[in-house]
Backbone as CSV, one residue per row, in Angstrom:
resi,resn,N_x,N_y,N_z,CA_x,CA_y,CA_z,C_x,C_y,C_z
1,MET,117.595,-51.767,-19.789,116.443,-52.505,-19.359,115.786,-51.729,-18.325
2,ALA,114.271,-51.593,-18.680,113.747,-50.770,-17.494,113.670,-51.177,-16.329
3,LYS,113.789,-50.232,-15.421,113.576,-50.580,-14.268,112.368,-50.818,-13.272
4,ASP,111.862,-52.244,-12.735,110.384,-51.724,-11.867,110.250,-50.756,-10.948
5,TYR,109.211,-50.284,-10.643,109.160,-49.397,-9.508,107.719,-49.500,-9.287
6,ASN,107.825,-48.871,-7.807,106.601,-48.896,-7.261,105.409,-47.698,-7.119
7,LEU,104.429,-47.596,-7.528,104.035,-46.077,-7.492,103.403,-46.183,-6.444
8,PHE,103.368,-44.872,-5.584,102.803,-44.565,-4.525,100.925,-44.099,-4.722
9,VAL,100.105,-45.049,-4.711,98.795,-44.646,-5.055,98.120,-44.400,-4.035
10,PRO,97.552,-42.868,-3.899,96.859,-42.598,-2.566,95.528,-43.110,-2.551
11,GLU,94.967,-43.620,-1.507,93.595,-44.003,-1.426,92.832,-43.528,-1.399
12,SER,92.617,-42.091,-1.057,91.628,-41.005,-1.722,91.328,-40.748,-3.378
13,LYS,89.950,-40.662,-3.237,90.008,-40.287,-4.807,88.884,-39.012,-5.180
14,GLU,89.565,-38.542,-4.223,88.600,-37.087,-4.300,88.804,-36.341,-5.167
15,ILE,87.690,-35.699,-5.854,88.043,-34.690,-6.811,88.279,-33.302,-6.541
16,LEU,89.523,-32.582,-7.303,90.103,-31.283,-6.891,88.315,-30.330,-6.776
17,SER,88.047,-29.965,-5.287,86.872,-29.111,-4.927,87.614,-27.776,-5.426
18,ASN,86.329,-26.714,-5.599,86.891,-25.518,-6.050,86.748,-24.544,-4.701
19,ALA,86.868,-24.943,-3.656,86.908,-24.158,-2.198,88.060,-23.172,-2.338
20,GLY,88.253,-22.010,-3.338,88.933,-21.036,-3.437,90.205,-21.480,-4.814
21,GLU,89.826,-22.674,-5.491,91.044,-23.251,-6.176,90.346,-23.355,-7.626
22,THR,90.865,-23.430,-8.903,90.596,-23.639,-9.946,89.775,-25.215,-10.221
23,VAL,89.126,-25.474,-10.797,88.759,-26.786,-10.975,89.439,-27.040,-12.292
24,ILE,89.801,-28.199,-12.305,90.292,-28.900,-13.842,89.337,-30.022,-14.767
25,ASN,88.951,-28.987,-15.681,87.830,-30.282,-16.686,88.933,-30.999,-17.300
26,ARG,88.527,-31.511,-18.208,88.636,-32.489,-18.835,89.885,-32.355,-20.081
27,ARG,89.208,-30.965,-20.737,89.639,-30.541,-21.702,91.432,-29.423,-20.925
28,GLN,91.338,-29.092,-20.063,92.352,-28.528,-19.679,93.475,-29.519,-18.869
29,PHE,92.777,-30.644,-18.354,93.326,-31.749,-18.167,94.636,-32.718,-19.408
30,LEU,93.823,-32.380,-20.585,94.685,-32.929,-21.767,95.211,-31.663,-22.064
31,ARG,95.186,-30.583,-21.983,96.188,-29.517,-22.479,97.216,-29.646,-21.879
32,TYR,97.411,-29.845,-20.802,98.569,-30.177,-19.869,99.778,-31.037,-20.497
33,GLY,99.351,-31.730,-20.876,100.384,-32.739,-21.914,100.362,-34.403,-21.320
34,PHE,99.234,-34.699,-20.417,99.125,-35.934,-20.854,98.617,-36.974,-21.404
35,ASN,98.993,-37.509,-21.860,99.108,-38.954,-23.001,98.268,-40.345,-22.530
36,ALA,98.262,-41.203,-23.457,97.461,-42.248,-23.314,98.549,-43.041,-22.506
37,ALA,99.699,-43.039,-22.199,100.735,-44.047,-21.177,99.782,-43.543,-19.644
38,THR,99.202,-42.786,-19.657,98.980,-42.095,-18.312,97.251,-43.085,-17.758
39,GLY,97.194,-43.675,-18.979,95.818,-44.515,-19.028,95.697,-45.330,-17.342
40,VAL,96.669,-45.917,-17.043,96.619,-46.818,-16.466,95.957,-45.935,-14.714
41,LEU,96.953,-45.323,-14.517,96.304,-44.613,-13.317,94.913,-43.648,-13.316
42,ALA,95.020,-42.700,-14.463,93.697,-42.924,-15.312,92.407,-43.441,-14.928
43,ALA,92.412,-44.560,-15.211,91.475,-45.704,-14.902,91.127,-45.933,-13.833
44,SER,91.759,-46.046,-12.813,91.699,-46.308,-11.406,91.336,-45.078,-10.621
45,LEU,91.950,-44.146,-11.257,91.138,-42.765,-10.027,90.437,-41.983,-11.015
46,GLY,90.360,-41.999,-12.135,89.678,-41.312,-12.762,90.350,-39.913,-13.312
47,VAL,89.781,-39.505,-14.705,90.755,-38.440,-15.288,90.765,-37.477,-14.266
48,LEU,90.109,-36.938,-13.404,90.101,-35.398,-12.565,90.681,-35.777,-11.374
49,GLY,90.775,-37.220,-10.757,91.105,-37.532,-9.554,92.809,-37.781,-10.209
50,PHE,93.156,-38.015,-10.891,94.485,-38.229,-11.224,95.520,-36.572,-11.749
51,ALA,94.475,-35.778,-12.051,94.991,-34.520,-12.660,95.281,-33.766,-11.204
52,ALA,94.551,-34.167,-10.423,94.126,-33.278,-8.944,95.684,-34.164,-8.002
53,ILE,95.642,-34.793,-8.311,96.738,-35.379,-7.471,98.185,-34.632,-7.694
54,LEU,98.499,-34.666,-8.880,99.568,-33.985,-9.515,99.563,-32.138,-10.043
55,LEU,98.254,-32.171,-10.563,98.300,-30.534,-10.972,98.071,-29.474,-9.908
56,PRO,98.921,-28.707,-9.775,97.978,-27.361,-8.746,97.370,-26.395,-9.812
57,PRO,96.197,-25.852,-8.461,95.173,-25.041,-9.414,95.945,-23.658,-10.335
58,GLY,95.281,-23.445,-11.474,95.707,-21.847,-11.877,95.794,-20.858,-10.913
59,GLY,96.344,-20.263,-11.617,96.457,-18.473,-11.156,97.444,-18.637,-9.786
60,GLY,96.859,-17.562,-8.359,97.575,-18.046,-7.711,97.213,-16.377,-6.841
61,SER,97.680,-15.804,-5.622,97.398,-14.890,-5.088,98.215,-13.777,-5.733
62,ALA,97.725,-12.857,-6.132,98.515,-11.969,-6.640,99.847,-11.044,-5.244
63,GLY,101.048,-11.018,-5.687,101.712,-10.243,-5.178,102.182,-11.689,-3.904
64,ASP,101.539,-12.836,-4.111,102.342,-13.869,-3.502,103.364,-14.464,-3.811
65,LEU,104.325,-14.290,-3.548,105.488,-14.984,-4.462,106.133,-16.492,-3.907
66,SER,105.622,-16.645,-2.264,105.850,-17.652,-1.849,105.528,-19.106,-2.151
67,VAL,106.591,-20.064,-2.066,105.862,-21.522,-2.838,105.032,-21.990,-1.858
68,LYS,104.107,-22.938,-2.059,103.189,-23.554,-1.088,103.504,-25.108,-1.565
69,PHE,103.747,-26.132,-0.564,103.495,-27.291,-0.607,102.435,-27.692,-1.356
70,TRP,102.703,-28.831,-2.139,101.465,-29.584,-2.701,101.341,-31.008,-2.650
71,ALA,100.514,-31.461,-1.540,100.536,-32.686,-1.314,99.214,-33.526,-1.553
72,LYS,98.623,-32.834,-2.784,97.097,-33.417,-2.751,96.868,-35.054,-3.350
73,GLY,96.110,-35.611,-2.396,96.419,-37.071,-2.812,97.472,-37.827,-1.921
74,ARG,98.203,-37.224,-1.334,99.706,-37.709,-0.559,99.983,-37.318,0.913
75,GLU,98.700,-36.898,1.029,98.825,-36.224,2.718,99.259,-37.457,3.935
76,ASP,98.766,-38.743,3.302,99.406,-39.770,4.196,100.684,-40.533,3.866
77,THR,101.216,-40.077,2.635,102.774,-40.682,1.910,103.791,-40.019,2.123
78,ALA,103.384,-38.564,1.784,104.881,-37.647,1.769,105.045,-37.014,2.938
79,TRP,106.141,-36.727,3.500,107.160,-36.145,4.538,106.080,-34.753,5.054
80,TYR,105.617,-34.188,3.857,105.221,-32.484,3.651,103.544,-32.926,3.576
81,GLY,102.883,-34.093,3.790,101.827,-34.527,3.538,100.596,-33.207,4.563
82,ALA,101.042,-32.708,5.662,100.235,-32.085,6.784,100.267,-30.690,6.367
83,LYS,101.130,-30.298,5.214,101.611,-28.835,5.085,100.749,-28.657,3.646
84,HIS,99.846,-29.344,3.259,99.428,-29.127,1.867,98.902,-27.714,1.888
85,LEU,99.741,-27.128,0.738,99.443,-25.350,0.917,99.427,-24.398,1.351
86,GLN,100.762,-24.858,2.642,101.072,-23.753,3.167,102.512,-23.524,2.747
87,SER,103.023,-22.601,3.119,104.316,-21.697,2.652,105.682,-22.700,3.176
88,MET,106.220,-23.050,1.922,107.626,-23.653,2.438,108.991,-22.715,2.776
89,THR,109.498,-23.215,4.189,110.408,-23.019,4.638,111.538,-23.448,4.470
90,LYS,113.019,-22.753,4.468,114.100,-23.822,4.613,113.850,-24.795,5.683
91,GLU,113.548,-24.277,6.968,113.497,-25.074,8.103,112.911,-26.133,7.797
92,ASP,111.734,-26.335,7.284,111.157,-27.533,6.548,112.046,-28.611,6.242
93,PHE,112.675,-28.090,5.043,113.724,-29.162,4.384,114.976,-29.801,5.244
94,VAL,115.368,-28.845,5.825,116.387,-29.085,6.845,116.068,-29.948,7.747
95,ALA,115.175,-30.156,8.235,114.580,-31.213,9.194,114.599,-32.681,8.193
96,GLU,113.813,-32.291,7.687,113.801,-33.812,6.361,114.907,-34.319,6.155
97,ALA,115.776,-33.721,6.013,117.214,-33.744,4.944,117.971,-34.846,5.600
98,ALA,117.972,-34.418,7.172,118.728,-34.902,8.384,117.918,-36.579,8.933
99,ASN,116.843,-36.872,7.987,116.696,-38.609,7.516,117.388,-38.913,6.818
100,SER,118.183,-38.272,5.607,118.725,-38.975,4.398,119.816,-39.159,4.789
101,ASN,120.713,-40.230,4.077,122.103,-40.483,4.023,123.132,-39.366,2.945
102,THR,122.022,-38.704,2.220,122.663,-38.075,1.171,122.468,-36.597,1.682
103,GLY,122.162,-36.480,2.582,122.014,-34.800,2.726,120.889,-34.312,2.256
104,THR,119.378,-34.727,1.806,118.708,-33.963,0.758,117.634,-34.418,0.884
105,SER,116.641,-33.373,0.454,114.940,-33.432,0.575,114.298,-32.824,-0.442
106,GLY,113.485,-33.334,-0.285,112.662,-32.619,-1.470,110.997,-32.359,-1.657
107,ALA,110.401,-31.671,-2.229,108.904,-31.778,-2.307,108.291,-31.165,-3.435
108,SER,107.404,-31.562,-4.143,106.349,-31.012,-4.661,105.816,-29.569,-4.535
109,GLY,105.510,-28.671,-5.407,104.836,-27.433,-4.667,103.854,-26.765,-6.009
110,VAL,103.760,-25.645,-5.573,102.686,-24.633,-6.561,103.191,-23.319,-5.985
111,TRP,103.865,-22.609,-7.347,104.259,-21.463,-7.378,104.004,-20.362,-8.493
112,ASN,102.932,-19.693,-8.336,102.606,-18.409,-9.583,101.370,-19.388,-10.134
113,GLY,101.038,-20.315,-9.352,99.970,-21.236,-10.673,100.707,-22.247,-11.199
114,VAL,101.886,-22.413,-11.457,102.517,-23.616,-12.066,102.834,-24.491,-10.636
115,PRO,103.106,-26.387,-11.296,104.126,-27.068,-10.617,105.336,-26.853,-10.499
116,VAL,105.859,-26.978,-9.584,107.228,-26.518,-8.919,108.042,-27.983,-8.200
117,VAL,109.228,-28.527,-8.194,109.681,-29.460,-7.155,111.465,-28.360,-6.588
118,VAL,110.965,-28.372,-4.955,112.108,-27.598,-4.624,112.984,-28.779,-3.795
119,THR,114.281,-29.011,-4.241,114.990,-29.467,-3.678,115.960,-28.971,-2.550
120,TYR,116.591,-29.504,-1.387,117.475,-29.356,-0.520,118.421,-30.062,-0.605
121,VAL,119.875,-29.507,-0.582,120.999,-30.012,-0.665,121.803,-29.513,0.122
122,GLU,122.797,-30.484,0.617,123.880,-29.822,1.806,125.022,-29.530,1.114
123,ASP,124.999,-28.596,0.195,125.901,-28.206,-0.691,126.724,-27.377,0.335
124,SER,126.906,-26.523,0.967,127.281,-25.774,1.847,128.188,-26.586,3.046
125,LYS,127.828,-27.361,3.347,128.425,-28.582,4.159,129.002,-29.484,3.395
126,TRP,128.983,-29.930,2.287,130.035,-31.094,1.567,130.848,-30.816,0.469
127,GLN,130.614,-29.224,-0.152,131.332,-28.871,-1.347,132.726,-28.639,-1.013
128,GLY,133.362,-29.643,-1.522,134.993,-29.711,-1.883,135.333,-30.541,-1.057
129,SER,134.704,-31.697,-0.409,134.922,-32.575,0.118,134.632,-33.957,-1.024
130,PRO,135.470,-35.133,-0.560,135.547,-36.200,-1.602,134.076,-36.742,-2.138
131,THR,133.810,-36.500,-3.113,132.963,-37.005,-3.828,131.886,-38.213,-3.875
132,ASP,133.047,-39.576,-2.938,132.153,-40.684,-3.245,132.071,-40.866,-1.808
133,ASN,131.317,-40.286,-1.098,131.243,-40.148,0.459,129.624,-40.048,0.400
134,ASN,128.965,-40.316,-0.941,127.567,-40.284,-1.018,127.033,-39.259,-0.189
135,LYS,127.715,-37.750,-0.249,126.979,-36.670,0.485,126.764,-36.090,-0.789
136,ALA,125.639,-35.224,-1.251,125.228,-34.860,-2.423,125.769,-33.209,-2.411
137,ARG,125.904,-32.699,-3.533,126.405,-31.420,-3.417,126.210,-30.714,-4.842
138,PHE,126.181,-29.670,-5.354,125.942,-29.124,-6.431,126.992,-29.113,-7.375
139,GLN,126.914,-29.246,-8.811,127.732,-29.390,-9.674,127.897,-28.370,-10.920
140,MET,128.598,-27.491,-10.704,128.349,-26.823,-12.079,128.673,-27.602,-13.414
141,MET,127.923,-27.725,-14.214,128.659,-28.579,-15.491,128.311,-27.670,-16.819
142,GLU,129.261,-28.196,-18.129,128.935,-28.150,-19.305,127.432,-28.451,-19.929
143,GLY,126.393,-27.947,-20.595,125.066,-28.561,-21.080,125.347,-28.657,-22.702
144,TYR,124.856,-29.855,-23.154,124.879,-30.364,-24.665,123.212,-30.264,-25.164
145,ASP,122.626,-29.756,-26.068,121.155,-29.487,-26.187,120.854,-31.244,-26.733
146,GLU,119.639,-31.500,-27.553,119.383,-32.936,-27.915,120.096,-33.503,-29.127
147,SER,120.555,-32.699,-29.534,121.514,-33.304,-30.753,122.876,-33.565,-30.259
148,GLY,123.248,-33.001,-29.088,124.807,-33.044,-29.041,125.688,-32.027,-28.714
149,LYS,125.138,-30.728,-29.556,125.892,-29.663,-29.488,126.130,-29.314,-28.140
150,TYR,127.385,-28.784,-28.159,127.595,-27.969,-26.733,127.060,-26.629,-26.791
151,ILE,126.613,-26.105,-25.546,125.517,-24.843,-25.654,126.695,-24.155,-24.905
152,GLY,127.104,-24.446,-23.654,127.888,-23.878,-22.674,127.842,-24.296,-21.456
153,HIS,128.339,-23.287,-20.411,129.048,-23.604,-19.304,127.821,-22.959,-17.948
154,PHE,126.960,-23.562,-16.855,126.340,-23.180,-16.193,126.901,-21.965,-15.642
155,GLU,128.353,-22.259,-15.430,129.289,-20.646,-15.146,128.488,-19.336,-15.961
156,ASP,128.333,-19.687,-16.914,128.125,-18.735,-18.022,126.893,-17.677,-17.577
157,MET,125.994,-18.542,-17.269,124.725,-17.991,-16.702,124.551,-17.541,-15.214
158,VAL,125.555,-18.179,-14.501,125.552,-17.376,-12.825,126.756,-15.854,-13.042
159,ALA,127.281,-16.188,-14.270,128.058,-14.868,-14.543,127.410,-13.641,-14.895
160,MET,125.956,-14.000,-15.622,125.335,-12.889,-15.767,124.248,-12.185,-14.754
161,ASP,124.004,-13.370,-14.057,123.283,-12.996,-12.847,123.439,-14.207,-11.694
162,GLU,123.705,-13.461,-10.230,124.199,-14.730,-9.536,123.263,-15.383,-8.771
163,ARG,122.153,-15.125,-9.197,120.856,-15.360,-8.182,120.285,-16.540,-8.582
164,ILE,121.047,-17.177,-9.852,120.601,-18.106,-10.920,121.699,-19.715,-9.915
165,TYR,122.289,-19.312,-9.173,123.246,-20.095,-8.596,122.328,-20.732,-7.580
166,PRO,121.739,-21.752,-7.335,120.673,-22.100,-6.076,121.395,-21.541,-4.715
167,SER,120.330,-20.671,-3.952,121.102,-19.969,-3.011,120.223,-20.650,-1.924
168,ASP,121.135,-20.969,-0.766,120.663,-21.399,0.626,120.627,-22.815,0.804
169,ASP,121.109,-23.287,-0.177,121.498,-25.277,-0.574,119.958,-25.433,-1.081
170,LEU,119.394,-24.459,-1.497,117.604,-24.886,-2.030,117.725,-24.705,-3.767
171,ILE,116.990,-25.247,-4.311,116.911,-25.364,-5.795,115.497,-25.633,-6.056
172,MET,114.960,-24.889,-7.017,113.624,-25.087,-7.630,113.562,-25.160,-8.793
173,VAL,112.753,-26.396,-9.495,113.044,-26.274,-11.005,111.256,-26.184,-11.338
174,PHE,111.271,-26.233,-12.406,109.459,-25.943,-12.969,109.280,-27.797,-13.156
175,GLY,108.097,-27.916,-12.536,107.698,-29.295,-12.816,107.086,-30.003,-13.602
176,ARG,107.572,-29.651,-14.733,107.025,-29.921,-16.139,107.868,-30.632,-17.108
177,CYS,107.499,-32.158,-17.223,108.948,-32.965,-18.225,108.789,-32.355,-19.548
178,THR,110.297,-32.123,-19.796,110.356,-31.725,-21.225,110.181,-32.457,-22.318
179,HIS,109.884,-33.735,-22.193,109.253,-34.869,-22.940,108.160,-34.586,-23.497
180,LEU,107.205,-34.460,-22.365,105.534,-34.449,-23.415,104.646,-33.304,-21.996
181,CYS,105.426,-32.673,-20.995,104.982,-31.916,-20.235,104.338,-32.558,-19.287
182,CYS,104.311,-33.730,-18.907,103.820,-34.550,-17.531,104.970,-34.049,-16.331
183,ILE,104.207,-34.594,-15.427,104.828,-33.988,-14.128,105.441,-34.962,-13.024
184,PRO,106.790,-34.604,-13.204,107.858,-35.546,-12.458,107.728,-34.938,-11.265
185,GLY,108.297,-35.696,-10.059,108.115,-35.359,-8.805,109.288,-35.770,-8.023
186,TRP,108.746,-35.651,-6.708,110.413,-35.991,-5.678,109.814,-37.211,-4.962
187,GLN,110.297,-38.223,-5.241,109.759,-39.700,-4.701,108.412,-40.179,-4.815
188,LEU,107.597,-39.585,-6.277,106.694,-40.134,-6.410,106.353,-41.717,-6.378
189,VAL,107.845,-42.325,-6.867,107.783,-43.640,-7.056,109.055,-44.231,-6.146
190,SER,109.250,-45.389,-5.662,110.302,-46.015,-4.781,111.315,-46.776,-6.242
191,ASN,112.319,-46.651,-6.523,112.857,-47.644,-7.207,114.654,-47.306,-7.318
192,ASN,115.430,-47.654,-7.560,116.709,-47.316,-8.095,117.137,-45.990,-7.887
193,TYR,116.090,-45.558,-9.081,116.306,-43.725,-9.402,116.407,-42.753,-8.171
194,THR,115.513,-43.077,-7.334,114.648,-42.388,-6.400,115.643,-42.835,-4.774
195,ASP,116.071,-43.536,-4.887,116.971,-43.970,-3.497,117.837,-43.047,-3.078
196,ASP,117.733,-42.918,-1.605,118.388,-42.309,-1.125,120.253,-42.345,-1.166
197,SER,120.881,-42.031,-2.516,121.873,-42.612,-2.824,122.293,-41.634,-3.702
198,TRP,123.673,-40.884,-4.027,124.171,-40.095,-4.817,125.355,-40.560,-5.292
199,THR,125.335,-39.959,-6.468,126.780,-40.051,-7.413,127.134,-39.335,-8.336
200,PRO,128.145,-38.520,-8.037,128.243,-37.136,-8.862,128.445,-37.588,-10.437
201,GLY,128.263,-36.500,-11.352,128.744,-36.391,-12.772,127.363,-36.305,-13.235
202,GLY,126.414,-35.953,-12.630,124.748,-36.209,-13.500,124.738,-36.819,-14.437
203,THR,124.757,-38.097,-14.166,124.937,-39.678,-14.889,123.391,-40.158,-14.058
204,ASP,123.033,-41.314,-14.863,121.569,-42.263,-14.792,122.067,-43.011,-13.412
205,ASP,123.286,-42.897,-12.671,123.879,-43.799,-11.694,123.415,-43.395,-10.684
206,GLY,123.322,-43.822,-9.534,122.811,-43.423,-8.162,120.945,-43.002,-8.354
207,GLY,120.629,-42.622,-7.026,119.518,-42.321,-6.970,118.926,-41.080,-6.624
208,THR,118.105,-40.128,-5.852,117.982,-39.006,-5.579,117.663,-38.265,-6.915
209,LYS,117.000,-39.118,-7.360,116.365,-38.063,-9.103,115.121,-38.015,-8.967
210,LEU,114.633,-36.882,-9.531,113.396,-36.444,-10.148,113.086,-37.640,-11.062
211,PHE,111.621,-38.335,-10.908,111.146,-39.067,-11.847,109.848,-38.790,-12.039
212,CYS,110.100,-38.961,-13.416,108.451,-38.995,-14.309,107.434,-39.938,-14.340
213,ILE,106.402,-40.156,-13.589,105.705,-41.978,-13.911,105.088,-41.787,-15.293
214,CYS,104.974,-40.646,-16.111,104.454,-41.005,-17.494,105.572,-41.858,-18.337
215,HIS,106.709,-41.437,-18.171,107.156,-42.110,-19.554,109.282,-42.456,-18.896
216,SER,108.932,-42.323,-17.571,110.197,-42.503,-16.654,111.662,-41.774,-17.119
217,SER,111.306,-40.590,-17.214,113.048,-39.506,-17.704,113.159,-39.152,-16.168
218,ARG,114.201,-39.056,-16.131,115.059,-38.898,-14.621,115.737,-37.661,-15.018
219,PHE,116.018,-36.723,-13.707,116.486,-35.479,-13.562,117.219,-35.526,-12.215
220,ASP,118.526,-35.331,-12.184,119.845,-34.864,-11.641,119.851,-33.154,-11.127
221,THR,118.863,-33.136,-9.892,118.634,-31.518,-9.688,120.052,-31.304,-8.942
222,THR,121.439,-31.906,-8.958,122.250,-31.556,-8.268,123.172,-30.952,-9.667
223,ALA,122.937,-31.806,-10.743,123.764,-31.586,-11.980,122.870,-30.271,-12.679
224,LEU,123.971,-28.940,-12.741,123.475,-27.707,-13.230,124.116,-27.231,-14.193
225,GLU,123.204,-27.145,-15.624,123.691,-27.012,-16.636,122.944,-25.560,-17.203
226,MET,123.628,-25.558,-18.573,123.220,-24.641,-19.529,122.760,-25.062,-20.536
227,ASN,121.583,-24.637,-21.013,121.404,-25.528,-22.335,120.234,-24.758,-23.130
228,THR,119.062,-24.986,-23.892,118.317,-24.915,-24.974,116.972,-25.090,-25.094
229,ASN,115.745,-24.795,-25.434,114.515,-25.410,-25.512,113.973,-24.438,-26.224
230,ARG,112.698,-24.915,-26.872,111.709,-24.150,-27.373,110.543,-23.759,-26.702
231,ASN,110.411,-22.572,-27.659,109.000,-21.771,-26.997,107.635,-22.621,-27.652
232,ARG,107.026,-23.033,-26.808,106.242,-24.072,-27.806,105.243,-23.394,-28.665
233,SER,104.549,-22.104,-28.316,103.451,-21.213,-29.103,104.162,-20.657,-30.027
234,ASN,105.268,-20.357,-30.214,106.360,-19.227,-31.324,107.251,-20.297,-32.267
235,GLY,107.783,-21.561,-31.466,109.121,-22.071,-31.658,110.338,-21.740,-31.604
236,ALA,110.073,-20.474,-31.090,111.287,-19.488,-30.875,112.132,-20.400,-29.997
237,THR,113.577,-20.840,-29.915,114.690,-21.211,-29.587,114.873,-19.815,-28.190
238,PHE,115.171,-20.480,-27.181,115.684,-20.041,-25.752,116.819,-20.284,-24.827
239,THR,117.881,-19.795,-24.174,118.837,-20.436,-23.138,118.212,-20.377,-22.117
240,TYR,118.312,-21.734,-21.340,117.981,-21.608,-20.082,119.026,-21.960,-18.543
241,ALA,119.143,-21.416,-17.710,120.131,-22.479,-16.548,118.499,-23.871,-15.992
242,GLY,119.394,-24.930,-16.164,118.702,-25.562,-15.305,119.186,-26.829,-14.763
243,VAL,118.414,-28.073,-14.882,119.176,-29.103,-13.994,119.306,-30.311,-14.957
244,ARG,120.104,-31.168,-14.830,120.238,-31.912,-16.126,119.707,-33.500,-16.585
245,LYS,119.351,-33.851,-17.756,118.050,-35.270,-17.540,119.429,-36.242,-17.736
246,ALA,118.752,-36.886,-16.472,119.928,-37.917,-16.494,119.883,-39.272,-16.957
247,GLY,118.554,-39.499,-18.077,117.651,-40.794,-18.430,116.642,-40.554,-18.762
248,GLY,116.205,-41.453,-19.699,114.732,-41.190,-20.210,114.646,-40.827,-21.717
249,PRO,113.424,-40.554,-21.967,113.068,-40.230,-23.692,112.970,-38.691,-23.134
250,ALA,113.009,-37.882,-22.392,113.357,-36.217,-22.033,114.527,-35.632,-23.219
251,PRO,114.145,-34.517,-23.733,115.480,-34.429,-24.860,116.473,-33.253,-23.840
252,VAL,116.113,-32.519,-22.658,117.081,-31.894,-22.190,116.131,-32.105,-20.883
253,GLY,117.091,-31.311,-19.751,116.562,-30.892,-18.790,115.409,-29.833,-17.928
254,LEU,115.310,-29.683,-16.866,114.309,-28.732,-16.558,114.889,-27.533,-16.056
255,PRO,113.909,-26.595,-16.872,114.467,-25.046,-16.335,114.602,-24.974,-14.536
256,LEU,115.723,-24.438,-13.595,115.264,-23.724,-12.437,114.434,-22.651,-12.523
257,ILE,114.000,-21.924,-11.310,113.650,-21.022,-11.099,114.260,-20.210,-9.990
258,PRO,114.760,-19.070,-9.941,115.302,-18.708,-9.064,114.727,-18.106,-7.609
259,ILE,115.251,-18.325,-6.568,114.587,-18.596,-5.531,115.805,-17.363,-4.471
260,GLU,114.861,-16.994,-3.681,115.271,-16.184,-2.613,114.603,-16.628,-1.127
261,LEU,115.029,-16.376,-0.080,114.310,-16.246,1.501,114.376,-15.332,1.873
262,ASN,113.109,-14.957,2.490,112.302,-13.801,3.370,111.685,-14.284,4.196
263,ASN,112.644,-14.136,4.994,112.302,-14.834,6.791,112.208,-15.837,6.381
264,GLY,112.690,-16.329,5.897,112.814,-18.147,5.761,112.113,-18.605,4.932
265,VAL,110.800,-17.701,4.550,110.091,-18.477,3.836,110.688,-18.706,2.150
266,VAL,110.558,-20.195,1.426,110.721,-19.905,-0.033,110.025,-19.163,-0.932
267,GLU,110.799,-18.161,-1.402,109.506,-17.276,-2.731,110.805,-17.644,-4.156
268,GLY,109.958,-17.443,-5.226,110.322,-17.682,-6.835,110.702,-16.354,-6.941
269,ILE,111.260,-15.649,-7.963,111.571,-14.690,-8.752,111.534,-14.882,-9.999
270,THR,110.658,-14.245,-10.721,109.873,-14.089,-11.535,110.694,-13.885,-12.902
271,ASP,111.827,-13.425,-12.582,112.317,-12.671,-13.934,112.793,-13.589,-15.286
272,TYR,112.677,-14.931,-14.567,112.739,-16.227,-15.815,112.093,-17.105,-15.949
273,VAL,110.865,-16.579,-16.173,109.637,-17.081,-16.774,109.491,-17.630,-17.965
274,ASP,110.135,-17.011,-18.719,110.253,-17.541,-20.186,110.669,-18.875,-20.432
275,TRP,111.217,-19.247,-19.411,112.173,-20.704,-19.412,111.036,-21.378,-19.537
276,LEU,110.029,-21.349,-18.791,108.723,-21.844,-18.665,107.993,-22.238,-20.038
277,THR,108.208,-21.452,-21.151,107.298,-21.515,-22.097,107.282,-22.922,-23.326
278,TYR,108.062,-23.427,-22.769,108.098,-24.999,-23.703,106.584,-25.679,-23.310
279,CYS,106.198,-25.842,-22.122,105.248,-26.029,-21.976,103.556,-24.982,-22.172
280,ASP,103.470,-24.072,-22.872,102.859,-23.164,-23.206,101.605,-23.878,-23.738
């Protein structure tokens, strides 16, 4: 049975301006994969207003690999609202996680012109402790594609490139749902899936999930797996490292984008951008 949830609707209906940003027009909005299921929000905010809340501007500063907070329309509700378009630092997430029962925190962001979600997990503190203590930690798991075929283990990906494993207790994933390329987020809604609770195993139990408000797909950013997806432009299948789909209509989980810290600032690594092509 579907669970009820409350959407955090921002008070402002301000449309994205072009003060150094890219204006999203109707054609671009539709191309980003939103469909009729988002009509309720679009009707109340306007198509451009809704897009401005969730979609970062295209492009990006050349040579700037830092990840920026994206709190458009949520400046008064998100814990990082006052940091909109500021570079993310590990310190930001550690401070927020101190308010969490599970030792986690998360934020929507923009990197290299695409939407991302960064999650902090106190893995280094709780890895190896009993899993029933409600303290989140990363889990390297086996991956199965949408047909149930075994693909491989996350450890296989790490063996090829150790940078793929979430470094410094931080993980960044591409913020486009594998269902219809909508924009899942961290605590965009309040429900059982996004509660401050954690259950091991990568299942749909417990909270601390990324939730897609379009069709209710859920993703567990602590459950790390190897999987496959298809390039939207040419149909070619590719293997990627990512996080597990916990529930909903999405066929597979979200790909991760490896990160590194530069004087405490979160920066993305560009070596695996091909993993993002299912929404080209």
